[in-house]
All heavy atoms as a GROMACS GRO file, in nm:
protein
  594
    1VAL      N    1   0.231   1.777  -2.413
    1VAL     CA    2   0.172   1.732  -2.280
    1VAL      C    3   0.302   1.690  -2.204
    1VAL      O    4   0.381   1.611  -2.244
    1VAL     CB    5   0.088   1.612  -2.307
    1VAL    CG1    6   0.035   1.560  -2.168
    1VAL    CG2    7  -0.038   1.660  -2.385
    2THR      N    8   0.299   1.728  -2.080
    2THR     CA    9   0.410   1.692  -1.985
    2THR      C   10   0.388   1.558  -1.942
    2THR      O   11   0.281   1.503  -1.943
    2THR     CB   12   0.432   1.787  -1.868
    2THR    OG1   13   0.310   1.793  -1.787
    2THR    CG2   14   0.435   1.946  -1.919
    3TYR      N   15   0.501   1.504  -1.884
    3TYR     CA   16   0.484   1.369  -1.826
    3TYR      C   17   0.388   1.363  -1.713
    3TYR      O   18   0.316   1.269  -1.698
    3TYR     CB   19   0.625   1.317  -1.784
    3TYR     CG   20   0.630   1.187  -1.709
    3TYR    CD1   21   0.607   1.067  -1.784
    3TYR    CD2   22   0.639   1.178  -1.568
    3TYR    CE1   23   0.602   0.945  -1.725
    3TYR    CE2   24   0.627   1.049  -1.512
    3TYR     CZ   25   0.615   0.943  -1.583
    3TYR     OH   26   0.605   0.815  -1.523
    4ALA      N   27   0.398   1.464  -1.627
    4ALA     CA   28   0.307   1.464  -1.512
    4ALA      C   29   0.164   1.469  -1.548
    4ALA      O   30   0.071   1.396  -1.495
    4ALA     CB   31   0.339   1.597  -1.420
    5ALA      N   32   0.131   1.552  -1.652
    5ALA     CA   33  -0.016   1.561  -1.700
    5ALA      C   34  -0.047   1.432  -1.762
    5ALA      O   35  -0.166   1.381  -1.740
    5ALA     CB   36  -0.023   1.674  -1.794
    6ALA      N   37   0.035   1.364  -1.839
    6ALA     CA   38  -0.001   1.236  -1.898
    6ALA      C   39  -0.019   1.125  -1.802
    6ALA      O   40  -0.114   1.050  -1.801
    6ALA     CB   41   0.114   1.197  -2.001
    7SER      N   42   0.065   1.128  -1.693
    7SER     CA   43   0.049   1.034  -1.591
    7SER      C   44  -0.075   1.049  -1.507
    7SER      O   45  -0.145   0.956  -1.479
    7SER     CB   46   0.171   1.048  -1.480
    7SER     OG   47   0.287   1.008  -1.551
    8PHE      N   48  -0.110   1.174  -1.490
    8PHE     CA   49  -0.230   1.209  -1.421
    8PHE      C   50  -0.355   1.170  -1.503
    8PHE      O   51  -0.445   1.099  -1.445
    8PHE     CB   52  -0.240   1.356  -1.380
    8PHE     CG   53  -0.379   1.395  -1.336
    8PHE    CD1   54  -0.403   1.362  -1.190
    8PHE    CD2   55  -0.458   1.465  -1.391
    8PHE    CE1   56  -0.514   1.402  -1.129
    8PHE    CE2   57  -0.591   1.502  -1.337
    8PHE     CZ   58  -0.628   1.469  -1.211
    9ILE      N   59  -0.352   1.196  -1.625
    9ILE     CA   60  -0.465   1.162  -1.706
    9ILE      C   61  -0.483   1.010  -1.722
    9ILE      O   62  -0.594   0.954  -1.708
    9ILE     CB   63  -0.452   1.231  -1.846
    9ILE    CG1   64  -0.473   1.377  -1.837
    9ILE    CG2   65  -0.562   1.172  -1.941
    9ILE    CD1   66  -0.418   1.461  -1.952
   10ASP      N   67  -0.373   0.945  -1.738
   10ASP     CA   68  -0.364   0.804  -1.738
   10ASP      C   69  -0.435   0.738  -1.613
   10ASP      O   70  -0.506   0.645  -1.613
   10ASP     CB   71  -0.231   0.750  -1.760
   10ASP     CG   72  -0.231   0.594  -1.781
   10ASP    OD1   73  -0.304   0.537  -1.865
   10ASP    OD2   74  -0.152   0.533  -1.699
   11SER      N   75  -0.390   0.789  -1.494
   11SER     CA   76  -0.433   0.738  -1.373
   11SER      C   77  -0.588   0.761  -1.356
   11SER      O   78  -0.663   0.676  -1.306
   11SER     CB   79  -0.362   0.813  -1.252
   11SER     OG   80  -0.234   0.793  -1.261
   12VAL      N   81  -0.641   0.879  -1.393
   12VAL     CA   82  -0.782   0.918  -1.393
   12VAL      C   83  -0.857   0.811  -1.477
   12VAL      O   84  -0.956   0.752  -1.436
   12VAL     CB   85  -0.810   1.056  -1.428
   12VAL    CG1   86  -0.952   1.081  -1.439
   12VAL    CG2   87  -0.755   1.145  -1.322
   13LEU      N   88  -0.804   0.788  -1.601
   13LEU     CA   89  -0.879   0.706  -1.695
   13LEU      C   90  -0.882   0.556  -1.634
   13LEU      O   91  -0.989   0.487  -1.633
   13LEU     CB   92  -0.819   0.708  -1.831
   13LEU     CG   93  -0.841   0.836  -1.898
   13LEU    CD1   94  -0.761   0.830  -2.039
   13LEU    CD2   95  -0.996   0.862  -1.937
   14ARG      N   96  -0.770   0.510  -1.588
   14ARG     CA   97  -0.764   0.374  -1.527
   14ARG      C   98  -0.851   0.364  -1.405
   14ARG      O   99  -0.932   0.259  -1.395
   14ARG     CB  100  -0.620   0.342  -1.501
   14ARG     CG  101  -0.531   0.318  -1.609
   14ARG     CD  102  -0.389   0.295  -1.568
   14ARG     NE  103  -0.300   0.271  -1.683
   14ARG     CZ  104  -0.213   0.178  -1.693
   14ARG    NH1  105  -0.205   0.081  -1.592
   14ARG    NH2  106  -0.135   0.169  -1.801
   15ALA      N  107  -0.855   0.458  -1.323
   15ALA     CA  108  -0.935   0.452  -1.194
   15ALA      C  109  -1.077   0.461  -1.230
   15ALA      O  110  -1.168   0.394  -1.156
   15ALA     CB  111  -0.882   0.554  -1.106
   16SER      N  112  -1.128   0.531  -1.332
   16SER     CA  113  -1.261   0.559  -1.363
   16SER      C  114  -1.318   0.436  -1.438
   16SER      O  115  -1.429   0.420  -1.459
   16SER     CB  116  -1.283   0.685  -1.435
   16SER     OG  117  -1.222   0.672  -1.566
   17GLY      N  118  -1.223   0.348  -1.496
   17GLY     CA  119  -1.278   0.230  -1.574
   17GLY      C  120  -1.292   0.269  -1.718
   17GLY      O  121  -1.337   0.193  -1.809
   18LEU      N  122  -1.258   0.391  -1.756
   18LEU     CA  123  -1.270   0.438  -1.896
   18LEU      C  124  -1.156   0.384  -1.988
   18LEU      O  125  -1.161   0.403  -2.108
   18LEU     CB  126  -1.282   0.578  -1.914
   18LEU     CG  127  -1.404   0.650  -1.840
   18LEU    CD1  128  -1.394   0.808  -1.845
   18LEU    CD2  129  -1.528   0.586  -1.906
   19SER      N  130  -1.052   0.331  -1.924
   19SER     CA  131  -0.938   0.271  -1.999
   19SER      C  132  -0.946   0.124  -2.000
   19SER      O  133  -1.006   0.058  -1.923
   19SER     CB  134  -0.801   0.316  -1.927
   19SER     OG  135  -0.690   0.261  -1.993
   20ASP      N  136  -0.892   0.074  -2.112
   20ASP     CA  137  -0.893  -0.080  -2.124
   20ASP      C  138  -0.781  -0.133  -2.050
   20ASP      O  139  -0.772  -0.255  -2.023
   20ASP     CB  140  -0.878  -0.123  -2.267
   20ASP     CG  141  -0.999  -0.082  -2.351
   20ASP    OD1  142  -1.111  -0.070  -2.292
   20ASP    OD2  143  -0.989  -0.075  -2.471
   21LEU      N  144  -0.681  -0.051  -1.996
   21LEU     CA  145  -0.559  -0.098  -1.929
   21LEU      C  146  -0.617  -0.128  -1.781
   21LEU      O  147  -0.685  -0.057  -1.720
   21LEU     CB  148  -0.462   0.003  -1.925
   21LEU     CG  149  -0.400   0.036  -2.073
   21LEU    CD1  150  -0.305   0.148  -2.060
   21LEU    CD2  151  -0.334  -0.088  -2.136
   22PRO      N  152  -0.553  -0.223  -1.706
   22PRO     CA  153  -0.579  -0.246  -1.575
   22PRO      C  154  -0.524  -0.133  -1.476
   22PRO      O  155  -0.428  -0.054  -1.532
   22PRO     CB  156  -0.510  -0.382  -1.546
   22PRO     CG  157  -0.391  -0.386  -1.645
   22PRO     CD  158  -0.452  -0.316  -1.763
   23PRO      N  159  -0.568  -0.120  -1.359
   23PRO     CA  160  -0.516  -0.016  -1.276
   23PRO      C  161  -0.359  -0.037  -1.259
   23PRO      O  162  -0.305  -0.149  -1.259
   23PRO     CB  163  -0.581  -0.035  -1.143
   23PRO     CG  164  -0.700  -0.111  -1.176
   23PRO     CD  165  -0.677  -0.192  -1.295
   24ALA      N  166  -0.296   0.074  -1.265
   24ALA     CA  167  -0.141   0.060  -1.239
   24ALA      C  168  -0.101   0.023  -1.107
   24ALA      O  169  -0.171   0.052  -1.005
   24ALA     CB  170  -0.087   0.199  -1.277
   25GLU      N  171   0.008  -0.051  -1.094
   25GLU     CA  172   0.057  -0.081  -0.965
   25GLU      C  173   0.113   0.028  -0.901
   25GLU      O  174   0.198   0.104  -0.967
   25GLU     CB  175   0.170  -0.199  -0.982
   25GLU     CG  176   0.117  -0.337  -1.004
   25GLU     CD  177   0.073  -0.395  -0.893
   25GLU    OE1  178   0.126  -0.372  -0.773
   25GLU    OE2  179  -0.036  -0.460  -0.889
   26PRO      N  180   0.088   0.052  -0.770
   26PRO     CA  181   0.156   0.164  -0.705
   26PRO      C  182   0.301   0.132  -0.694
   26PRO      O  183   0.347   0.030  -0.646
   26PRO     CB  184   0.092   0.167  -0.571
   26PRO     CG  185   0.038   0.037  -0.552
   26PRO     CD  186   0.003  -0.019  -0.681
   27THR      N  187   0.394   0.238  -0.721
   27THR     CA  188   0.538   0.210  -0.712
   27THR      C  189   0.607   0.310  -0.630
   27THR      O  190   0.719   0.292  -0.598
   27THR     CB  191   0.596   0.215  -0.865
   27THR    OG1  192   0.571   0.344  -0.916
   27THR    CG2  193   0.550   0.107  -0.949
   28ARG      N  194   0.531   0.406  -0.585
   28ARG     CA  195   0.601   0.515  -0.517
   28ARG      C  196   0.664   0.481  -0.387
   28ARG      O  197   0.788   0.516  -0.357
   28ARG     CB  198   0.500   0.630  -0.489
   28ARG     CG  199   0.554   0.747  -0.417
   28ARG     CD  200   0.469   0.869  -0.411
   28ARG     NE  201   0.528   0.975  -0.351
   28ARG     CZ  202   0.458   1.085  -0.297
   28ARG    NH1  203   0.332   1.081  -0.312
   28ARG    NH2  204   0.526   1.175  -0.244
   29PHE      N  205   0.595   0.399  -0.304
   29PHE     CA  206   0.649   0.361  -0.179
   29PHE      C  207   0.690   0.214  -0.171
   29PHE      O  208   0.751   0.172  -0.068
   29PHE     CB  209   0.546   0.384  -0.073
   29PHE     CG  210   0.508   0.522  -0.052
   29PHE    CD1  211   0.394   0.576  -0.097
   29PHE    CD2  212   0.601   0.620  -0.006
   29PHE    CE1  213   0.365   0.714  -0.085
   29PHE    CE2  214   0.574   0.761  -0.003
   29PHE     CZ  215   0.445   0.798  -0.036
   30LYS      N  216   0.650   0.137  -0.268
   30LYS     CA  217   0.689  -0.002  -0.267
   30LYS      C  218   0.852  -0.020  -0.266
   30LYS      O  219   0.909   0.043  -0.347
   30LYS     CB  220   0.625  -0.075  -0.382
   30LYS     CG  221   0.639  -0.231  -0.377
   30LYS     CD  222   0.555  -0.297  -0.473
   30LYS     CE  223   0.538  -0.439  -0.446
   30LYS     NZ  224   0.444  -0.507  -0.538
   31GLY      N  225   0.890  -0.114  -0.177
   31GLY     CA  226   1.042  -0.134  -0.188
   31GLY      C  227   1.107  -0.069  -0.061
   31GLY      O  228   1.213  -0.110  -0.032
   32ARG      N  229   1.036   0.008   0.012
   32ARG     CA  230   1.101   0.071   0.128
   32ARG      C  231   1.097  -0.036   0.244
   32ARG      O  232   1.188  -0.036   0.329
   32ARG     CB  233   1.028   0.192   0.180
   32ARG     CG  234   1.057   0.310   0.083
   32ARG     CD  235   0.991   0.436   0.142
   32ARG     NE  236   1.016   0.540   0.050
   32ARG     CZ  237   0.973   0.668   0.076
   32ARG    NH1  238   0.910   0.694   0.178
   32ARG    NH2  239   0.997   0.754  -0.022
   33ILE      N  240   1.002  -0.111   0.256
   33ILE     CA  241   0.990  -0.222   0.351
   33ILE      C  242   1.043  -0.354   0.286
   33ILE      O  243   0.996  -0.403   0.187
   33ILE     CB  244   0.843  -0.235   0.396
   33ILE    CG1  245   0.799  -0.108   0.464
   33ILE    CG2  246   0.833  -0.358   0.488
   33ILE    CD1  247   0.686  -0.111   0.558
   34LYS      N  248   1.146  -0.407   0.347
   34LYS     CA  249   1.225  -0.522   0.290
   34LYS      C  250   1.184  -0.662   0.353
   34LYS      O  251   1.227  -0.754   0.298
   34LYS     CB  252   1.371  -0.501   0.307
   34LYS     CG  253   1.416  -0.372   0.238
   34LYS     CD  254   1.404  -0.380   0.094
   34LYS     CE  255   1.467  -0.244   0.025
   34LYS     NZ  256   1.439  -0.235  -0.117
   35SER      N  257   1.105  -0.662   0.464
   35SER     CA  258   1.078  -0.791   0.522
   35SER      C  259   0.945  -0.787   0.597
   35SER      O  260   0.898  -0.674   0.626
   35SER     CB  261   1.195  -0.829   0.620
   35SER     OG  262   1.196  -0.747   0.724
   36LEU      N  263   0.898  -0.895   0.638
   36LEU     CA  264   0.773  -0.903   0.715
   36LEU      C  265   0.794  -0.844   0.844
   36LEU      O  266   0.705  -0.772   0.900
   36LEU     CB  267   0.733  -1.055   0.725
   36LEU     CG  268   0.586  -1.073   0.773
   36LEU    CD1  269   0.485  -1.008   0.683
   36LEU    CD2  270   0.558  -1.220   0.784
   37SER      N  271   0.906  -0.862   0.907
   37SER     CA  272   0.920  -0.795   1.044
   37SER      C  273   0.937  -0.647   1.027
   37SER      O  274   0.895  -0.580   1.123
   37SER     CB  275   1.052  -0.864   1.106
   37SER     OG  276   1.166  -0.825   1.038
   38ALA      N  277   0.990  -0.596   0.922
   38ALA     CA  278   1.005  -0.451   0.903
   38ALA      C  279   0.859  -0.397   0.875
   38ALA      O  280   0.824  -0.290   0.927
   38ALA     CB  281   1.088  -0.424   0.788
   39LEU      N  282   0.772  -0.471   0.811
   39LEU     CA  283   0.637  -0.432   0.794
   39LEU      C  284   0.562  -0.428   0.930
   39LEU      O  285   0.497  -0.330   0.951
   39LEU     CB  286   0.568  -0.536   0.695
   39LEU     CG  287   0.421  -0.509   0.668
   39LEU    CD1  288   0.390  -0.372   0.606
   39LEU    CD2  289   0.364  -0.615   0.575
   40ARG      N  290   0.576  -0.526   1.006
   40ARG     CA  291   0.522  -0.527   1.134
   40ARG      C  292   0.564  -0.404   1.215
   40ARG      O  293   0.483  -0.340   1.285
   40ARG     CB  294   0.544  -0.656   1.205
   40ARG     CG  295   0.476  -0.670   1.337
   40ARG     CD  296   0.494  -0.822   1.400
   40ARG     NE  297   0.428  -0.921   1.318
   40ARG     CZ  298   0.481  -1.009   1.239
   40ARG    NH1  299   0.615  -1.007   1.223
   40ARG    NH2  300   0.409  -1.091   1.168
   41ASP      N  301   0.690  -0.380   1.224
   41ASP     CA  302   0.742  -0.268   1.303
   41ASP      C  303   0.690  -0.142   1.245
   41ASP      O  304   0.658  -0.051   1.325
   41ASP     CB  305   0.901  -0.261   1.286
   41ASP     CG  306   0.967  -0.385   1.355
   41ASP    OD1  307   0.901  -0.449   1.442
   41ASP    OD2  308   1.083  -0.407   1.332
   42SER      N  309   0.671  -0.135   1.116
   42SER     CA  310   0.612  -0.009   1.058
   42SER      C  311   0.465   0.020   1.113
   42SER      O  312   0.425   0.127   1.142
   42SER     CB  313   0.624  -0.012   0.909
   42SER     OG  314   0.568   0.104   0.851
   43VAL      N  315   0.382  -0.097   1.106
   43VAL     CA  316   0.256  -0.083   1.152
   43VAL      C  317   0.240  -0.046   1.299
   43VAL      O  318   0.168   0.027   1.340
   43VAL     CB  319   0.174  -0.224   1.116
   43VAL    CG1  320   0.042  -0.210   1.181
   43VAL    CG2  321   0.170  -0.243   0.966
   44ILE      N  322   0.326  -0.106   1.381
   44ILE     CA  323   0.334  -0.082   1.526
   44ILE      C  324   0.372   0.067   1.549
   44ILE      O  325   0.316   0.135   1.632
   44ILE     CB  326   0.433  -0.175   1.596
   44ILE    CG1  327   0.381  -0.314   1.596
   44ILE    CG2  328   0.461  -0.121   1.742
   44ILE    CD1  329   0.479  -0.416   1.645
   45ARG      N  330   0.465   0.125   1.460
   45ARG     CA  331   0.512   0.258   1.479
   45ARG      C  332   0.402   0.346   1.447
   45ARG      O  333   0.370   0.447   1.521
   45ARG     CB  334   0.630   0.286   1.386
   45ARG     CG  335   0.749   0.338   1.465
   45ARG     CD  336   0.856   0.384   1.350
   45ARG     NE  337   0.850   0.354   1.220
   45ARG     CZ  338   0.900   0.241   1.151
   45ARG    NH1  339   0.960   0.142   1.222
   45ARG    NH2  340   0.882   0.219   1.022
   46ARG      N  341   0.315   0.322   1.344
   46ARG     CA  342   0.207   0.407   1.308
   46ARG      C  343   0.092   0.400   1.407
   46ARG      O  344   0.014   0.491   1.425
   46ARG     CB  345   0.161   0.375   1.171
   46ARG     CG  346   0.253   0.432   1.060
   46ARG     CD  347   0.230   0.370   0.928
   46ARG     NE  348   0.318   0.431   0.828
   46ARG     CZ  349   0.440   0.406   0.811
   46ARG    NH1  350   0.504   0.325   0.887
   46ARG    NH2  351   0.515   0.469   0.711
   47ASN      N  352   0.077   0.287   1.476
   47ASN     CA  353  -0.018   0.265   1.583
   47ASN      C  354   0.000   0.366   1.697
   47ASN      O  355  -0.097   0.399   1.771
   47ASN     CB  356  -0.012   0.121   1.627
   47ASN     CG  357  -0.129   0.088   1.717
   47ASN    OD1  358  -0.242   0.130   1.698
   47ASN    ND2  359  -0.110   0.016   1.817
   48ASP      N  360   0.110   0.415   1.716
   48ASP     CA  361   0.144   0.505   1.827
   48ASP      C  362   0.074   0.634   1.804
   48ASP      O  363   0.038   0.704   1.904
   48ASP     CB  364   0.293   0.535   1.839
   48ASP     CG  365   0.370   0.417   1.888
   48ASP    OD1  366   0.310   0.323   1.940
   48ASP    OD2  367   0.498   0.404   1.857
   49SER      N  368   0.036   0.674   1.689
   49SER     CA  369  -0.040   0.793   1.663
   49SER      C  370  -0.186   0.768   1.663
   49SER      O  371  -0.259   0.873   1.655
   49SER     CB  372   0.018   0.853   1.525
   49SER     OG  373  -0.033   0.779   1.420
   50PHE      N  374  -0.242   0.656   1.673
   50PHE     CA  375  -0.387   0.629   1.664
   50PHE      C  376  -0.445   0.646   1.805
   50PHE      O  377  -0.383   0.629   1.898
   50PHE     CB  378  -0.414   0.486   1.620
   50PHE     CG  379  -0.379   0.449   1.479
   50PHE    CD1  380  -0.364   0.332   1.432
   50PHE    CD2  381  -0.363   0.557   1.386
   50PHE    CE1  382  -0.338   0.295   1.300
   50PHE    CE2  383  -0.331   0.533   1.258
   50PHE     CZ  384  -0.321   0.399   1.213
   51ASN      N  385  -0.567   0.697   1.807
   51ASN     CA  386  -0.652   0.705   1.932
   51ASN      C  387  -0.786   0.666   1.906
   51ASN      O  388  -0.852   0.734   1.836
   51ASN     CB  389  -0.641   0.840   1.987
   51ASN     CG  390  -0.703   0.856   2.128
   51ASN    OD1  391  -0.711   0.748   2.186
   51ASN    ND2  392  -0.723   0.978   2.173
   52PRO      N  393  -0.839   0.550   1.942
   52PRO     CA  394  -0.776   0.450   2.022
   52PRO      C  395  -0.671   0.368   1.954
   52PRO      O  396  -0.674   0.355   1.834
   52PRO     CB  397  -0.884   0.372   2.077
   52PRO     CG  398  -0.990   0.373   1.970
   52PRO     CD  399  -0.972   0.511   1.907
   53LYS      N  400  -0.583   0.312   2.015
   53LYS     CA  401  -0.484   0.219   1.962
   53LYS      C  402  -0.544   0.090   1.920
   53LYS      O  403  -0.640   0.037   1.966
   53LYS     CB  404  -0.367   0.195   2.060
   53LYS     CG  405  -0.317   0.324   2.119
   53LYS     CD  406  -0.170   0.327   2.100
   53LYS     CE  407  -0.098   0.449   2.155
   53LYS     NZ  408  -0.114   0.568   2.074
   54MET      N  409  -0.474   0.029   1.820
   54MET     CA  410  -0.521  -0.106   1.767
   54MET      C  411  -0.467  -0.208   1.870
   54MET      O  412  -0.365  -0.188   1.936
   54MET     CB  413  -0.454  -0.134   1.633
   54MET     CG  414  -0.512  -0.055   1.517
   54MET     SD  415  -0.446  -0.115   1.358
   54MET     CE  416  -0.267  -0.062   1.364
   55THR      N  417  -0.545  -0.313   1.885
   55THR     CA  418  -0.502  -0.423   1.961
   55THR      C  419  -0.403  -0.497   1.902
   55THR      O  420  -0.383  -0.491   1.771
   55THR     CB  421  -0.625  -0.517   1.992
   55THR    OG1  422  -0.672  -0.584   1.872
   55THR    CG2  423  -0.743  -0.437   2.053
   56PRO      N  424  -0.330  -0.594   1.975
   56PRO     CA  425  -0.231  -0.680   1.899
   56PRO      C  426  -0.271  -0.759   1.790
   56PRO      O  427  -0.215  -0.780   1.687
   56PRO     CB  428  -0.170  -0.763   2.022
   56PRO     CG  429  -0.184  -0.679   2.141
   56PRO     CD  430  -0.317  -0.605   2.112
   57GLN      N  431  -0.403  -0.814   1.818
   57GLN     CA  432  -0.471  -0.885   1.710
   57GLN      C  433  -0.494  -0.796   1.579
   57GLN      O  434  -0.479  -0.850   1.463
   57GLN     CB  435  -0.599  -0.956   1.755
   57GLN     CG  436  -0.675  -1.049   1.652
   57GLN     CD  437  -0.578  -1.151   1.608
   57GLN    OE1  438  -0.528  -1.225   1.680
   57GLN    NE2  439  -0.571  -1.172   1.469
   58GLU      N  440  -0.543  -0.682   1.605
   58GLU     CA  441  -0.576  -0.582   1.495
   58GLU      C  442  -0.444  -0.558   1.415
   58GLU      O  443  -0.442  -0.549   1.295
   58GLU     CB  444  -0.642  -0.465   1.540
   58GLU     CG  445  -0.776  -0.484   1.584
   58GLU     CD  446  -0.845  -0.370   1.658
   58GLU    OE1  447  -0.767  -0.288   1.708
   58GLU    OE2  448  -0.966  -0.346   1.644
   59ILE      N  449  -0.333  -0.534   1.487
   59ILE     CA  450  -0.208  -0.517   1.420
   59ILE      C  451  -0.162  -0.633   1.332
   59ILE      O  452  -0.126  -0.613   1.219
   59ILE     CB  453  -0.092  -0.491   1.531
   59ILE    CG1  454  -0.119  -0.349   1.587
   59ILE    CG2  455   0.047  -0.490   1.472
   59ILE    CD1  456  -0.029  -0.326   1.717
   60GLU      N  457  -0.179  -0.750   1.383
   60GLU     CA  458  -0.147  -0.872   1.303
   60GLU      C  459  -0.243  -0.885   1.183
   60GLU      O  460  -0.198  -0.927   1.077
   60GLU     CB  461  -0.152  -0.996   1.382
   60GLU     CG  462  -0.037  -1.005   1.486
   60GLU     CD  463   0.094  -0.995   1.425
   60GLU    OE1  464   0.121  -1.067   1.324
   60GLU    OE2  465   0.191  -0.913   1.474
   61ASP      N  466  -0.366  -0.841   1.196
   61ASP     CA  467  -0.459  -0.846   1.089
   61ASP      C  468  -0.419  -0.745   0.984
   61ASP      O  469  -0.422  -0.778   0.852
   61ASP     CB  470  -0.613  -0.817   1.134
   61ASP     CG  471  -0.652  -0.919   1.223
   61ASP    OD1  472  -0.613  -1.037   1.225
   61ASP    OD2  473  -0.757  -0.904   1.287
   62VAL      N  474  -0.379  -0.630   1.024
   62VAL     CA  475  -0.335  -0.538   0.919
   62VAL      C  476  -0.208  -0.580   0.853
   62VAL      O  477  -0.185  -0.564   0.723
   62VAL     CB  478  -0.305  -0.396   0.983
   62VAL    CG1  479  -0.244  -0.296   0.892
   62VAL    CG2  480  -0.448  -0.331   1.036
   63VAL      N  481  -0.110  -0.637   0.923
   63VAL     CA  482   0.014  -0.678   0.870
   63VAL      C  483  -0.020  -0.792   0.764
   63VAL      O  484   0.031  -0.792   0.656
   63VAL     CB  485   0.106  -0.729   0.978
   63VAL    CG1  486   0.225  -0.802   0.916
   63VAL    CG2  487   0.157  -0.604   1.063
   64ALA      N  488  -0.102  -0.887   0.800
   64ALA     CA  489  -0.141  -0.997   0.713
   64ALA      C  490  -0.220  -0.938   0.590
   64ALA      O  491  -0.174  -0.985   0.475
   64ALA     CB  492  -0.235  -1.098   0.784
   65TYR      N  493  -0.304  -0.844   0.604
   65TYR     CA  494  -0.366  -0.784   0.489
   65TYR      C  495  -0.279  -0.717   0.393
   65TYR      O  496  -0.280  -0.737   0.271
   65TYR     CB  497  -0.478  -0.688   0.532
   65TYR     CG  498  -0.537  -0.621   0.421
   65TYR    CD1  499  -0.645  -0.680   0.340
   65TYR    CD2  500  -0.505  -0.483   0.384
   65TYR    CE1  501  -0.695  -0.619   0.232
   65TYR    CE2  502  -0.562  -0.427   0.286
   65TYR     CZ  503  -0.667  -0.485   0.216
   65TYR     OH  504  -0.716  -0.419   0.105
   66LEU      N  505  -0.184  -0.642   0.446
   66LEU     CA  506  -0.098  -0.573   0.363
   66LEU      C  507   0.010  -0.667   0.299
   66LEU      O  508   0.040  -0.642   0.178
   66LEU     CB  509  -0.010  -0.468   0.447
   66LEU     CG  510  -0.078  -0.338   0.493
   66LEU    CD1  511   0.007  -0.267   0.591
   66LEU    CD2  512  -0.128  -0.257   0.370
   67ASN      N  513   0.040  -0.768   0.366
   67ASN     CA  514   0.134  -0.866   0.305
   67ASN      C  515   0.072  -0.939   0.188
   67ASN      O  516   0.125  -0.968   0.086
   67ASN     CB  517   0.187  -0.962   0.411
   67ASN     CG  518   0.304  -1.037   0.362
   67ASN    OD1  519   0.385  -1.002   0.281
   67ASN    ND2  520   0.297  -1.171   0.395
   68VAL      N  521  -0.052  -0.986   0.209
   68VAL     CA  522  -0.131  -1.060   0.110
   68VAL      C  523  -0.157  -0.972  -0.010
   68VAL      O  524  -0.146  -1.012  -0.131
   68VAL     CB  525  -0.253  -1.122   0.168
   68VAL    CG1  526  -0.344  -1.177   0.058
   68VAL    CG2  527  -0.227  -1.228   0.265
   69THR      N  528  -0.193  -0.846   0.009
   69THR     CA  529  -0.247  -0.769  -0.103
   69THR      C  530  -0.145  -0.687  -0.164
   69THR      O  531  -0.157  -0.650  -0.277
   69THR     CB  532  -0.356  -0.683  -0.057
   69THR    OG1  533  -0.315  -0.590   0.045
   69THR    CG2  534  -0.477  -0.751   0.002
   70TYR      N  535  -0.027  -0.659  -0.107
   70TYR     CA  536   0.062  -0.573  -0.167
   70TYR      C  537   0.218  -0.625  -0.156
   70TYR      O  538   0.267  -0.627  -0.245
   70TYR     CB  539   0.060  -0.445  -0.080
   70TYR     CG  540   0.133  -0.321  -0.135
   70TYR    CD1  541   0.101  -0.262  -0.256
   70TYR    CD2  542   0.253  -0.269  -0.086
   70TYR    CE1  543   0.180  -0.153  -0.312
   70TYR    CE2  544   0.331  -0.180  -0.134
   70TYR     CZ  545   0.294  -0.120  -0.254
   70TYR     OH  546   0.366  -0.017  -0.303
   71TYR      N  547   0.263  -0.652  -0.042
   71TYR     CA  548   0.403  -0.677  -0.033
   71TYR      C  549   0.444  -0.817  -0.075
   71TYR      O  550   0.541  -0.836  -0.131
   71TYR     CB  551   0.457  -0.654   0.110
   71TYR     CG  552   0.465  -0.514   0.142
   71TYR    CD1  553   0.355  -0.453   0.220
   71TYR    CD2  554   0.569  -0.423   0.104
   71TYR    CE1  555   0.356  -0.314   0.251
   71TYR    CE2  556   0.566  -0.287   0.130
   71TYR     CZ  557   0.464  -0.230   0.200
   71TYR     OH  558   0.466  -0.106   0.227
   72LYS      N  559   0.353  -0.921  -0.040
   72LYS     CA  560   0.372  -1.067  -0.073
   72LYS      C  561   0.511  -1.123  -0.028
   72LYS      O  562   0.581  -1.199  -0.099
   72LYS     CB  563   0.358  -1.074  -0.229
   72LYS     CG  564   0.225  -1.036  -0.272
   72LYS     CD  565   0.214  -1.045  -0.422
   72LYS     CE  566   0.080  -1.014  -0.480
   72LYS     NZ  567   0.018  -0.903  -0.445
   73PHE      N  568   0.542  -1.092   0.100
   73PHE     CA  569   0.660  -1.153   0.159
   73PHE      C  570   0.622  -1.297   0.197
   73PHE      O  571   0.513  -1.334   0.233
   73PHE     CB  572   0.701  -1.082   0.293
   73PHE     CG  573   0.747  -0.950   0.279
   73PHE    CD1  574   0.687  -0.838   0.330
   73PHE    CD2  575   0.862  -0.920   0.191
   73PHE    CE1  576   0.741  -0.709   0.313
   73PHE    CE2  577   0.903  -0.787   0.161
   73PHE     CZ  578   0.841  -0.687   0.236
   74PRO      N  579   0.720  -1.389   0.185
   74PRO     CA  580   0.694  -1.528   0.239
   74PRO      C  581   0.666  -1.537   0.383
   74PRO      O  582   0.724  -1.460   0.458
   74PRO     CB  583   0.817  -1.610   0.191
   74PRO     CG  584   0.925  -1.509   0.172
   74PRO     CD  585   0.859  -1.374   0.147
   75GLN      N  586   0.573  -1.621   0.417
   75GLN     CA  587   0.540  -1.643   0.552
   75GLN      C  588   0.653  -1.712   0.619
   75GLN      O  589   0.702  -1.737   0.702
   75GLN     CB  590   0.404  -1.719   0.580
   75GLN     CG  591   0.294  -1.642   0.521
   75GLN     CD  592   0.259  -1.519   0.588
   75GLN    OE1  593   0.279  -1.501   0.707
   75GLN    NE2  594   0.201  -1.422   0.513
   0.00000   0.00000   0.00000
């Protein structure tokens, strides 16, 4: 079994709840954003492609959610 197939099967089992192991932490993109201000800038950049655009309060809500659930930068 190749590494890719084993990783895929492991991901499917974890996501479906058929595995006793907890869901794996996503590691592919983690680490590209190094600070809370960089996270905010990234959300603002992506907002440019939305229609309708997010309000400033919605942007701050998204930044806060991502920071609490994923990045965990100090406030």
